[in-house]
mmCIF file of the N, C-alpha and C atoms, coordinates in Angstrom:
data_MODEL
# 
_entry.id   MODEL 
# 
loop_
_atom_site.group_PDB 
_atom_site.id 
_atom_site.type_symbol 
_atom_site.label_atom_id 
_atom_site.label_alt_id 
_atom_site.label_comp_id 
_atom_site.label_asym_id 
_atom_site.label_entity_id 
_atom_site.label_seq_id 
_atom_site.pdbx_PDB_ins_code 
_atom_site.Cartn_x 
_atom_site.Cartn_y 
_atom_site.Cartn_z 
_atom_site.occupancy 
_atom_site.B_iso_or_equiv 
_atom_site.pdbx_formal_charge 
_atom_site.auth_seq_id 
_atom_site.auth_comp_id 
_atom_site.auth_asym_id 
_atom_site.auth_atom_id 
_atom_site.pdbx_PDB_model_num 
ATOM 1   N N  . UNK A 1 1  ? 26.447 -29.631 50.777 1.00 0.00 ? 1  UNK A N  1 
ATOM 2   C CA . UNK A 1 1  ? 26.818 -30.715 49.906 1.00 0.00 ? 1  UNK A CA 1 
ATOM 3   C C  . UNK A 1 1  ? 25.734 -31.799 49.965 1.00 0.00 ? 1  UNK A C  1 
ATOM 4   N N  . UNK A 1 2  ? 25.404 -32.339 48.794 1.00 0.00 ? 2  UNK A N  1 
ATOM 5   C CA . UNK A 1 2  ? 24.320 -33.307 48.682 1.00 0.00 ? 2  UNK A CA 1 
ATOM 6   C C  . UNK A 1 2  ? 24.492 -34.502 49.607 1.00 0.00 ? 2  UNK A C  1 
ATOM 7   N N  . UNK A 1 3  ? 25.674 -35.100 49.616 1.00 0.00 ? 3  UNK A N  1 
ATOM 8   C CA . UNK A 1 3  ? 25.873 -36.321 50.398 1.00 0.00 ? 3  UNK A CA 1 
ATOM 9   C C  . UNK A 1 3  ? 25.609 -36.097 51.882 1.00 0.00 ? 3  UNK A C  1 
ATOM 10  N N  . UNK A 1 4  ? 26.047 -34.962 52.406 1.00 0.00 ? 4  UNK A N  1 
ATOM 11  C CA . UNK A 1 4  ? 25.824 -34.647 53.822 1.00 0.00 ? 4  UNK A CA 1 
ATOM 12  C C  . UNK A 1 4  ? 24.350 -34.391 54.106 1.00 0.00 ? 4  UNK A C  1 
ATOM 13  N N  . UNK A 1 5  ? 23.683 -33.674 53.208 1.00 0.00 ? 5  UNK A N  1 
ATOM 14  C CA . UNK A 1 5  ? 22.266 -33.383 53.391 1.00 0.00 ? 5  UNK A CA 1 
ATOM 15  C C  . UNK A 1 5  ? 21.443 -34.668 53.307 1.00 0.00 ? 5  UNK A C  1 
ATOM 16  N N  . UNK A 1 6  ? 21.803 -35.546 52.409 1.00 0.00 ? 6  UNK A N  1 
ATOM 17  C CA . UNK A 1 6  ? 21.110 -36.830 52.275 1.00 0.00 ? 6  UNK A CA 1 
ATOM 18  C C  . UNK A 1 6  ? 21.232 -37.626 53.572 1.00 0.00 ? 6  UNK A C  1 
ATOM 19  N N  . UNK A 1 7  ? 22.436 -37.735 54.092 1.00 0.00 ? 7  UNK A N  1 
ATOM 20  C CA . UNK A 1 7  ? 22.669 -38.480 55.322 1.00 0.00 ? 7  UNK A CA 1 
ATOM 21  C C  . UNK A 1 7  ? 21.905 -37.866 56.486 1.00 0.00 ? 7  UNK A C  1 
ATOM 22  N N  . UNK A 1 8  ? 21.988 -36.570 56.623 1.00 0.00 ? 8  UNK A N  1 
ATOM 23  C CA . UNK A 1 8  ? 21.327 -35.870 57.734 1.00 0.00 ? 8  UNK A CA 1 
ATOM 24  C C  . UNK A 1 8  ? 19.811 -36.013 57.650 1.00 0.00 ? 8  UNK A C  1 
ATOM 25  N N  . UNK A 1 9  ? 19.259 -35.829 56.468 1.00 0.00 ? 9  UNK A N  1 
ATOM 26  C CA . UNK A 1 9  ? 17.808 -35.901 56.290 1.00 0.00 ? 9  UNK A CA 1 
ATOM 27  C C  . UNK A 1 9  ? 17.296 -37.312 56.555 1.00 0.00 ? 9  UNK A C  1 
ATOM 28  N N  . UNK A 1 10 ? 17.998 -38.306 56.046 1.00 0.00 ? 10 UNK A N  1 
ATOM 29  C CA . UNK A 1 10 ? 17.594 -39.696 56.266 1.00 0.00 ? 10 UNK A CA 1 
ATOM 30  C C  . UNK A 1 10 ? 17.560 -40.013 57.758 1.00 0.00 ? 10 UNK A C  1 
ATOM 31  N N  . UNK A 1 11 ? 18.589 -39.610 58.471 1.00 0.00 ? 11 UNK A N  1 
ATOM 32  C CA . UNK A 1 11 ? 18.653 -39.881 59.902 1.00 0.00 ? 11 UNK A CA 1 
ATOM 33  C C  . UNK A 1 11 ? 17.565 -39.124 60.661 1.00 0.00 ? 11 UNK A C  1 
ATOM 34  N N  . UNK A 1 12 ? 17.309 -37.878 60.272 1.00 0.00 ? 12 UNK A N  1 
ATOM 35  C CA . UNK A 1 12 ? 16.264 -37.082 60.907 1.00 0.00 ? 12 UNK A CA 1 
ATOM 36  C C  . UNK A 1 12 ? 14.897 -37.737 60.738 1.00 0.00 ? 12 UNK A C  1 
ATOM 37  N N  . UNK A 1 13 ? 14.687 -38.347 59.587 1.00 0.00 ? 13 UNK A N  1 
ATOM 38  C CA . UNK A 1 13 ? 13.416 -39.022 59.306 1.00 0.00 ? 13 UNK A CA 1 
ATOM 39  C C  . UNK A 1 13 ? 13.333 -40.404 59.951 1.00 0.00 ? 13 UNK A C  1 
ATOM 40  N N  . UNK A 1 14 ? 14.430 -40.870 60.538 1.00 0.00 ? 14 UNK A N  1 
ATOM 41  C CA . UNK A 1 14 ? 14.436 -42.171 61.202 1.00 0.00 ? 14 UNK A CA 1 
ATOM 42  C C  . UNK A 1 14 ? 14.436 -43.349 60.247 1.00 0.00 ? 14 UNK A C  1 
ATOM 43  N N  . UNK A 1 15 ? 15.023 -43.168 59.085 1.00 0.00 ? 15 UNK A N  1 
ATOM 44  C CA . UNK A 1 15 ? 15.074 -44.221 58.074 1.00 0.00 ? 15 UNK A CA 1 
ATOM 45  C C  . UNK A 1 15 ? 16.487 -44.787 58.023 1.00 0.00 ? 15 UNK A C  1 
ATOM 46  N N  . UNK A 1 16 ? 16.600 -46.097 58.038 1.00 0.00 ? 16 UNK A N  1 
ATOM 47  C CA . UNK A 1 16 ? 17.923 -46.708 57.956 1.00 0.00 ? 16 UNK A CA 1 
ATOM 48  C C  . UNK A 1 16 ? 18.437 -46.658 56.518 1.00 0.00 ? 16 UNK A C  1 
ATOM 49  N N  . UNK A 1 17 ? 19.746 -46.764 56.377 1.00 0.00 ? 17 UNK A N  1 
ATOM 50  C CA . UNK A 1 17 ? 20.349 -46.803 55.046 1.00 0.00 ? 17 UNK A CA 1 
ATOM 51  C C  . UNK A 1 17 ? 19.851 -48.028 54.284 1.00 0.00 ? 17 UNK A C  1 
ATOM 52  N N  . UNK A 1 18 ? 19.681 -49.140 54.980 1.00 0.00 ? 18 UNK A N  1 
ATOM 53  C CA . UNK A 1 18 ? 19.192 -50.360 54.331 1.00 0.00 ? 18 UNK A CA 1 
ATOM 54  C C  . UNK A 1 18 ? 17.770 -50.168 53.813 1.00 0.00 ? 18 UNK A C  1 
ATOM 55  N N  . UNK A 1 19 ? 16.923 -49.508 54.591 1.00 0.00 ? 19 UNK A N  1 
ATOM 56  C CA . UNK A 1 19 ? 15.549 -49.268 54.150 1.00 0.00 ? 19 UNK A CA 1 
ATOM 57  C C  . UNK A 1 19 ? 15.533 -48.353 52.923 1.00 0.00 ? 19 UNK A C  1 
ATOM 58  N N  . UNK A 1 20 ? 16.385 -47.332 52.915 1.00 0.00 ? 20 UNK A N  1 
ATOM 59  C CA . UNK A 1 20 ? 16.474 -46.444 51.743 1.00 0.00 ? 20 UNK A CA 1 
ATOM 60  C C  . UNK A 1 20 ? 16.887 -47.253 50.519 1.00 0.00 ? 20 UNK A C  1 
ATOM 61  N N  . UNK A 1 21 ? 17.924 -48.068 50.672 1.00 0.00 ? 21 UNK A N  1 
ATOM 62  C CA . UNK A 1 21 ? 18.398 -48.872 49.554 1.00 0.00 ? 21 UNK A CA 1 
ATOM 63  C C  . UNK A 1 21 ? 17.293 -49.785 49.036 1.00 0.00 ? 21 UNK A C  1 
ATOM 64  N N  . UNK A 1 22 ? 16.579 -50.424 49.958 1.00 0.00 ? 22 UNK A N  1 
ATOM 65  C CA . UNK A 1 22 ? 15.481 -51.313 49.569 1.00 0.00 ? 22 UNK A CA 1 
ATOM 66  C C  . UNK A 1 22 ? 14.398 -50.559 48.806 1.00 0.00 ? 22 UNK A C  1 
ATOM 67  N N  . UNK A 1 23 ? 14.013 -49.394 49.297 1.00 0.00 ? 23 UNK A N  1 
ATOM 68  C CA . UNK A 1 23 ? 12.954 -48.621 48.650 1.00 0.00 ? 23 UNK A CA 1 
ATOM 69  C C  . UNK A 1 23 ? 13.399 -48.097 47.284 1.00 0.00 ? 23 UNK A C  1 
ATOM 70  N N  . UNK A 1 24 ? 14.698 -47.872 47.127 1.00 0.00 ? 24 UNK A N  1 
ATOM 71  C CA . UNK A 1 24 ? 15.227 -47.400 45.846 1.00 0.00 ? 24 UNK A CA 1 
ATOM 72  C C  . UNK A 1 24 ? 15.510 -48.543 44.876 1.00 0.00 ? 24 UNK A C  1 
ATOM 73  N N  . UNK A 1 25 ? 15.493 -49.773 45.402 1.00 0.00 ? 25 UNK A N  1 
ATOM 74  C CA . UNK A 1 25 ? 15.758 -50.929 44.556 1.00 0.00 ? 25 UNK A CA 1 
ATOM 75  C C  . UNK A 1 25 ? 17.229 -51.083 44.206 1.00 0.00 ? 25 UNK A C  1 
ATOM 76  N N  . UNK A 1 26 ? 18.108 -50.652 45.102 1.00 0.00 ? 26 UNK A N  1 
ATOM 77  C CA . UNK A 1 26 ? 19.549 -50.768 44.878 1.00 0.00 ? 26 UNK A CA 1 
ATOM 78  C C  . UNK A 1 26 ? 20.187 -51.435 46.095 1.00 0.00 ? 26 UNK A C  1 
ATOM 79  N N  . UNK A 1 27 ? 21.427 -51.829 45.960 1.00 0.00 ? 27 UNK A N  1 
ATOM 80  C CA . UNK A 1 27 ? 22.142 -52.439 47.067 1.00 0.00 ? 27 UNK A CA 1 
ATOM 81  C C  . UNK A 1 27 ? 22.567 -51.397 48.098 1.00 0.00 ? 27 UNK A C  1 
ATOM 82  N N  . UNK A 1 28 ? 22.812 -51.864 49.293 1.00 0.00 ? 28 UNK A N  1 
ATOM 83  C CA . UNK A 1 28 ? 23.234 -50.971 50.371 1.00 0.00 ? 28 UNK A CA 1 
ATOM 84  C C  . UNK A 1 28 ? 24.539 -50.263 50.018 1.00 0.00 ? 28 UNK A C  1 
ATOM 85  N N  . UNK A 1 29 ? 25.473 -50.980 49.434 1.00 0.00 ? 29 UNK A N  1 
ATOM 86  C CA . UNK A 1 29 ? 26.754 -50.366 49.057 1.00 0.00 ? 29 UNK A CA 1 
ATOM 87  C C  . UNK A 1 29 ? 26.546 -49.224 48.067 1.00 0.00 ? 29 UNK A C  1 
ATOM 88  N N  . UNK A 1 30 ? 25.680 -49.428 47.098 1.00 0.00 ? 30 UNK A N  1 
ATOM 89  C CA . UNK A 1 30 ? 25.395 -48.370 46.124 1.00 0.00 ? 30 UNK A CA 1 
ATOM 90  C C  . UNK A 1 30 ? 24.797 -47.151 46.806 1.00 0.00 ? 30 UNK A C  1 
ATOM 91  N N  . UNK A 1 31 ? 23.871 -47.390 47.737 1.00 0.00 ? 31 UNK A N  1 
ATOM 92  C CA . UNK A 1 31 ? 23.264 -46.265 48.446 1.00 0.00 ? 31 UNK A CA 1 
ATOM 93  C C  . UNK A 1 31 ? 24.304 -45.538 49.295 1.00 0.00 ? 31 UNK A C  1 
ATOM 94  N N  . UNK A 1 32 ? 25.117 -46.291 49.993 1.00 0.00 ? 32 UNK A N  1 
ATOM 95  C CA . UNK A 1 32 ? 26.141 -45.672 50.844 1.00 0.00 ? 32 UNK A CA 1 
ATOM 96  C C  . UNK A 1 32 ? 27.115 -44.823 50.020 1.00 0.00 ? 32 UNK A C  1 
ATOM 97  N N  . UNK A 1 33 ? 27.323 -45.186 48.772 1.00 0.00 ? 33 UNK A N  1 
ATOM 98  C CA . UNK A 1 33 ? 28.169 -44.368 47.897 1.00 0.00 ? 33 UNK A CA 1 
ATOM 99  C C  . UNK A 1 33 ? 27.577 -42.987 47.679 1.00 0.00 ? 33 UNK A C  1 
ATOM 100 N N  . UNK A 1 34 ? 26.252 -42.874 47.672 1.00 0.00 ? 34 UNK A N  1 
ATOM 101 C CA . UNK A 1 34 ? 25.615 -41.555 47.569 1.00 0.00 ? 34 UNK A CA 1 
ATOM 102 C C  . UNK A 1 34 ? 25.910 -40.735 48.815 1.00 0.00 ? 34 UNK A C  1 
ATOM 103 N N  . UNK A 1 35 ? 25.788 -41.361 49.985 1.00 0.00 ? 35 UNK A N  1 
ATOM 104 C CA . UNK A 1 35 ? 25.989 -40.637 51.237 1.00 0.00 ? 35 UNK A CA 1 
ATOM 105 C C  . UNK A 1 35 ? 27.457 -40.300 51.494 1.00 0.00 ? 35 UNK A C  1 
ATOM 106 N N  . UNK A 1 36 ? 28.344 -41.073 50.925 1.00 0.00 ? 36 UNK A N  1 
ATOM 107 C CA . UNK A 1 36 ? 29.771 -40.784 51.119 1.00 0.00 ? 36 UNK A CA 1 
ATOM 108 C C  . UNK A 1 36 ? 30.294 -39.792 50.081 1.00 0.00 ? 36 UNK A C  1 
ATOM 109 N N  . UNK A 1 37 ? 29.508 -39.550 49.047 1.00 0.00 ? 37 UNK A N  1 
ATOM 110 C CA . UNK A 1 37 ? 29.926 -38.628 47.999 1.00 0.00 ? 37 UNK A CA 1 
ATOM 111 C C  . UNK A 1 37 ? 30.762 -39.290 46.917 1.00 0.00 ? 37 UNK A C  1 
ATOM 112 N N  . UNK A 1 38 ? 30.899 -40.614 46.978 1.00 0.00 ? 38 UNK A N  1 
ATOM 113 C CA . UNK A 1 38 ? 31.678 -41.325 45.967 1.00 0.00 ? 38 UNK A CA 1 
ATOM 114 C C  . UNK A 1 38 ? 30.948 -41.419 44.629 1.00 0.00 ? 38 UNK A C  1 
ATOM 115 N N  . UNK A 1 39 ? 29.606 -41.370 44.682 1.00 0.00 ? 39 UNK A N  1 
ATOM 116 C CA . UNK A 1 39 ? 28.794 -41.412 43.462 1.00 0.00 ? 39 UNK A CA 1 
ATOM 117 C C  . UNK A 1 39 ? 27.652 -40.428 43.595 1.00 0.00 ? 39 UNK A C  1 
ATOM 118 N N  . UNK A 1 40 ? 27.169 -39.941 42.463 1.00 0.00 ? 40 UNK A N  1 
ATOM 119 C CA . UNK A 1 40 ? 26.011 -39.059 42.423 1.00 0.00 ? 40 UNK A CA 1 
ATOM 120 C C  . UNK A 1 40 ? 24.850 -39.827 41.796 1.00 0.00 ? 40 UNK A C  1 
ATOM 121 N N  . UNK A 1 41 ? 23.651 -39.687 42.346 1.00 0.00 ? 41 UNK A N  1 
ATOM 122 C CA . UNK A 1 41 ? 22.503 -40.394 41.767 1.00 0.00 ? 41 UNK A CA 1 
ATOM 123 C C  . UNK A 1 41 ? 22.086 -39.782 40.438 1.00 0.00 ? 41 UNK A C  1 
ATOM 124 N N  . UNK A 1 42 ? 21.467 -40.596 39.620 1.00 0.00 ? 42 UNK A N  1 
ATOM 125 C CA . UNK A 1 42 ? 20.882 -40.088 38.379 1.00 0.00 ? 42 UNK A CA 1 
ATOM 126 C C  . UNK A 1 42 ? 19.718 -39.166 38.741 1.00 0.00 ? 42 UNK A C  1 
ATOM 127 N N  . UNK A 1 43 ? 19.240 -38.412 37.791 1.00 0.00 ? 43 UNK A N  1 
ATOM 128 C CA . UNK A 1 43 ? 18.102 -37.526 38.025 1.00 0.00 ? 43 UNK A CA 1 
ATOM 129 C C  . UNK A 1 43 ? 16.886 -38.331 38.469 1.00 0.00 ? 43 UNK A C  1 
ATOM 130 N N  . UNK A 1 44 ? 16.654 -39.458 37.835 1.00 0.00 ? 44 UNK A N  1 
ATOM 131 C CA . UNK A 1 44 ? 15.526 -40.325 38.203 1.00 0.00 ? 44 UNK A CA 1 
ATOM 132 C C  . UNK A 1 44 ? 15.656 -40.798 39.650 1.00 0.00 ? 44 UNK A C  1 
ATOM 133 N N  . UNK A 1 45 ? 16.850 -41.201 40.042 1.00 0.00 ? 45 UNK A N  1 
ATOM 134 C CA . UNK A 1 45 ? 17.089 -41.678 41.404 1.00 0.00 ? 45 UNK A CA 1 
ATOM 135 C C  . UNK A 1 45 ? 16.958 -40.521 42.397 1.00 0.00 ? 45 UNK A C  1 
ATOM 136 N N  . UNK A 1 46 ? 17.410 -39.343 42.018 1.00 0.00 ? 46 UNK A N  1 
ATOM 137 C CA . UNK A 1 46 ? 17.298 -38.168 42.887 1.00 0.00 ? 46 UNK A CA 1 
ATOM 138 C C  . UNK A 1 46 ? 15.832 -37.862 43.183 1.00 0.00 ? 46 UNK A C  1 
ATOM 139 N N  . UNK A 1 47 ? 14.982 -37.976 42.190 1.00 0.00 ? 47 UNK A N  1 
ATOM 140 C CA . UNK A 1 47 ? 13.547 -37.760 42.383 1.00 0.00 ? 47 UNK A CA 1 
ATOM 141 C C  . UNK A 1 47 ? 12.988 -38.788 43.354 1.00 0.00 ? 47 UNK A C  1 
ATOM 142 N N  . UNK A 1 48 ? 13.377 -40.052 43.194 1.00 0.00 ? 48 UNK A N  1 
ATOM 143 C CA . UNK A 1 48 ? 12.906 -41.105 44.098 1.00 0.00 ? 48 UNK A CA 1 
ATOM 144 C C  . UNK A 1 48 ? 13.362 -40.842 45.535 1.00 0.00 ? 48 UNK A C  1 
ATOM 145 N N  . UNK A 1 49 ? 14.610 -40.430 45.694 1.00 0.00 ? 49 UNK A N  1 
ATOM 146 C CA . UNK A 1 49 ? 15.146 -40.137 47.034 1.00 0.00 ? 49 UNK A CA 1 
ATOM 147 C C  . UNK A 1 49 ? 14.346 -39.022 47.686 1.00 0.00 ? 49 UNK A C  1 
ATOM 148 N N  . UNK A 1 50 ? 14.106 -37.951 46.948 1.00 0.00 ? 50 UNK A N  1 
ATOM 149 C CA . UNK A 1 50 ? 13.339 -36.823 47.488 1.00 0.00 ? 50 UNK A CA 1 
ATOM 150 C C  . UNK A 1 50 ? 11.922 -37.259 47.858 1.00 0.00 ? 50 UNK A C  1 
ATOM 151 N N  . UNK A 1 51 ? 11.310 -38.090 47.038 1.00 0.00 ? 51 UNK A N  1 
ATOM 152 C CA . UNK A 1 51 ? 9.961  -38.576 47.324 1.00 0.00 ? 51 UNK A CA 1 
ATOM 153 C C  . UNK A 1 51 ? 9.929  -39.426 48.595 1.00 0.00 ? 51 UNK A C  1 
ATOM 154 N N  . UNK A 1 52 ? 10.893 -40.314 48.741 1.00 0.00 ? 52 UNK A N  1 
ATOM 155 C CA . UNK A 1 52 ? 10.945 -41.179 49.928 1.00 0.00 ? 52 UNK A CA 1 
ATOM 156 C C  . UNK A 1 52 ? 11.136 -40.338 51.185 1.00 0.00 ? 52 UNK A C  1 
ATOM 157 N N  . UNK A 1 53 ? 12.020 -39.348 51.116 1.00 0.00 ? 53 UNK A N  1 
ATOM 158 C CA . UNK A 1 53 ? 12.315 -38.511 52.279 1.00 0.00 ? 53 UNK A CA 1 
ATOM 159 C C  . UNK A 1 53 ? 11.288 -37.386 52.478 1.00 0.00 ? 53 UNK A C  1 
ATOM 160 N N  . UNK A 1 54 ? 10.403 -37.232 51.505 1.00 0.00 ? 54 UNK A N  1 
ATOM 161 C CA . UNK A 1 54 ? 9.357  -36.205 51.542 1.00 0.00 ? 54 UNK A CA 1 
ATOM 162 C C  . UNK A 1 54 ? 9.940  -34.805 51.699 1.00 0.00 ? 54 UNK A C  1 
ATOM 163 N N  . UNK A 1 55 ? 10.957 -34.526 50.880 1.00 0.00 ? 55 UNK A N  1 
ATOM 164 C CA . UNK A 1 55 ? 11.571 -33.204 50.826 1.00 0.00 ? 55 UNK A CA 1 
ATOM 165 C C  . UNK A 1 55 ? 11.745 -32.829 49.357 1.00 0.00 ? 55 UNK A C  1 
ATOM 166 N N  . UNK A 1 56 ? 12.039 -31.572 49.119 1.00 0.00 ? 56 UNK A N  1 
ATOM 167 C CA . UNK A 1 56 ? 12.254 -31.134 47.746 1.00 0.00 ? 56 UNK A CA 1 
ATOM 168 C C  . UNK A 1 56 ? 13.669 -31.486 47.287 1.00 0.00 ? 56 UNK A C  1 
ATOM 169 N N  . UNK A 1 57 ? 13.827 -31.581 45.989 1.00 0.00 ? 57 UNK A N  1 
ATOM 170 C CA . UNK A 1 57 ? 15.151 -31.813 45.425 1.00 0.00 ? 57 UNK A CA 1 
ATOM 171 C C  . UNK A 1 57 ? 16.054 -30.631 45.744 1.00 0.00 ? 57 UNK A C  1 
ATOM 172 N N  . UNK A 1 58 ? 15.524 -29.423 45.684 1.00 0.00 ? 58 UNK A N  1 
ATOM 173 C CA . UNK A 1 58 ? 16.323 -28.240 46.015 1.00 0.00 ? 58 UNK A CA 1 
ATOM 174 C C  . UNK A 1 58 ? 16.873 -28.310 47.430 1.00 0.00 ? 58 UNK A C  1 
ATOM 175 N N  . UNK A 1 59 ? 16.098 -28.858 48.348 1.00 0.00 ? 59 UNK A N  1 
ATOM 176 C CA . UNK A 1 59 ? 16.562 -29.010 49.726 1.00 0.00 ? 59 UNK A CA 1 
ATOM 177 C C  . UNK A 1 59 ? 17.740 -29.986 49.770 1.00 0.00 ? 59 UNK A C  1 
ATOM 178 N N  . UNK A 1 60 ? 17.612 -31.113 49.101 1.00 0.00 ? 60 UNK A N  1 
ATOM 179 C CA . UNK A 1 60 ? 18.703 -32.091 49.092 1.00 0.00 ? 60 UNK A CA 1 
ATOM 180 C C  . UNK A 1 60 ? 19.963 -31.535 48.436 1.00 0.00 ? 60 UNK A C  1 
ATOM 181 N N  . UNK A 1 61 ? 19.782 -30.636 47.474 1.00 0.00 ? 61 UNK A N  1 
ATOM 182 C CA . UNK A 1 61 ? 20.922 -30.050 46.776 1.00 0.00 ? 61 UNK A CA 1 
ATOM 183 C C  . UNK A 1 61 ? 21.423 -28.776 47.450 1.00 0.00 ? 61 UNK A C  1 
ATOM 184 N N  . UNK A 1 62 ? 20.871 -28.486 48.642 1.00 0.00 ? 62 UNK A N  1 
ATOM 185 C CA . UNK A 1 62 ? 21.288 -27.322 49.447 1.00 0.00 ? 62 UNK A CA 1 
ATOM 186 C C  . UNK A 1 62 ? 21.018 -25.993 48.743 1.00 0.00 ? 62 UNK A C  1 
ATOM 187 N N  . UNK A 1 63 ? 19.958 -25.968 47.935 1.00 0.00 ? 63 UNK A N  1 
ATOM 188 C CA . UNK A 1 63 ? 19.570 -24.731 47.255 1.00 0.00 ? 63 UNK A CA 1 
ATOM 189 C C  . UNK A 1 63 ? 18.536 -23.946 48.054 1.00 0.00 ? 63 UNK A C  1 
ATOM 190 N N  . UNK A 1 64 ? 17.978 -24.564 49.094 1.00 0.00 ? 64 UNK A N  1 
ATOM 191 C CA . UNK A 1 64 ? 17.033 -23.906 49.987 1.00 0.00 ? 64 UNK A CA 1 
ATOM 192 C C  . UNK A 1 64 ? 17.142 -24.559 51.352 1.00 0.00 ? 64 UNK A C  1 
ATOM 193 N N  . UNK A 1 65 ? 16.773 -23.807 52.373 1.00 0.00 ? 65 UNK A N  1 
ATOM 194 C CA . UNK A 1 65 ? 16.764 -24.352 53.723 1.00 0.00 ? 65 UNK A CA 1 
ATOM 195 C C  . UNK A 1 65 ? 15.388 -24.886 54.095 1.00 0.00 ? 65 UNK A C  1 
ATOM 196 N N  . UNK A 1 66 ? 14.408 -24.678 53.223 1.00 0.00 ? 66 UNK A N  1 
ATOM 197 C CA . UNK A 1 66 ? 13.046 -25.129 53.465 1.00 0.00 ? 66 UNK A CA 1 
ATOM 198 C C  . UNK A 1 66 ? 12.835 -26.500 52.830 1.00 0.00 ? 66 UNK A C  1 
ATOM 199 N N  . UNK A 1 67 ? 12.731 -27.561 53.644 1.00 0.00 ? 67 UNK A N  1 
ATOM 200 C CA . UNK A 1 67 ? 12.582 -28.898 53.068 1.00 0.00 ? 67 UNK A CA 1 
ATOM 201 C C  . UNK A 1 67 ? 11.263 -29.118 52.352 1.00 0.00 ? 67 UNK A C  1 
ATOM 202 N N  . UNK A 1 68 ? 10.276 -28.293 52.616 1.00 0.00 ? 68 UNK A N  1 
ATOM 203 C CA . UNK A 1 68 ? 8.937  -28.491 52.049 1.00 0.00 ? 68 UNK A CA 1 
ATOM 204 C C  . UNK A 1 68 ? 8.682  -27.658 50.815 1.00 0.00 ? 68 UNK A C  1 
ATOM 205 N N  . UNK A 1 69 ? 9.649  -26.908 50.374 1.00 0.00 ? 69 UNK A N  1 
ATOM 206 C CA . UNK A 1 69 ? 9.489  -26.072 49.180 1.00 0.00 ? 69 UNK A CA 1 
ATOM 207 C C  . UNK A 1 69 ? 9.455  -26.968 47.955 1.00 0.00 ? 69 UNK A C  1 
ATOM 208 N N  . UNK A 1 70 ? 8.261  -27.141 47.413 1.00 0.00 ? 70 UNK A N  1 
ATOM 209 C CA . UNK A 1 70 ? 8.125  -28.033 46.255 1.00 0.00 ? 70 UNK A CA 1 
ATOM 210 C C  . UNK A 1 70 ? 7.870  -27.283 44.984 1.00 0.00 ? 70 UNK A C  1 
# 
């Protein structure tokens, strides 16, 4: 599930939720909604998230186990 993979990947990379929100240009509450599964990011936001975390979109969407598959 995207929300779980997002949370796990962010923590593995050592990035705080606040830093992610800041880099995405959104509020912390909005970002936390992605990690809780209450909201889904737009395609544009999904690309930004993958870029910040330096992983593929397919990895975040649990379509591959290889985070570097671009």
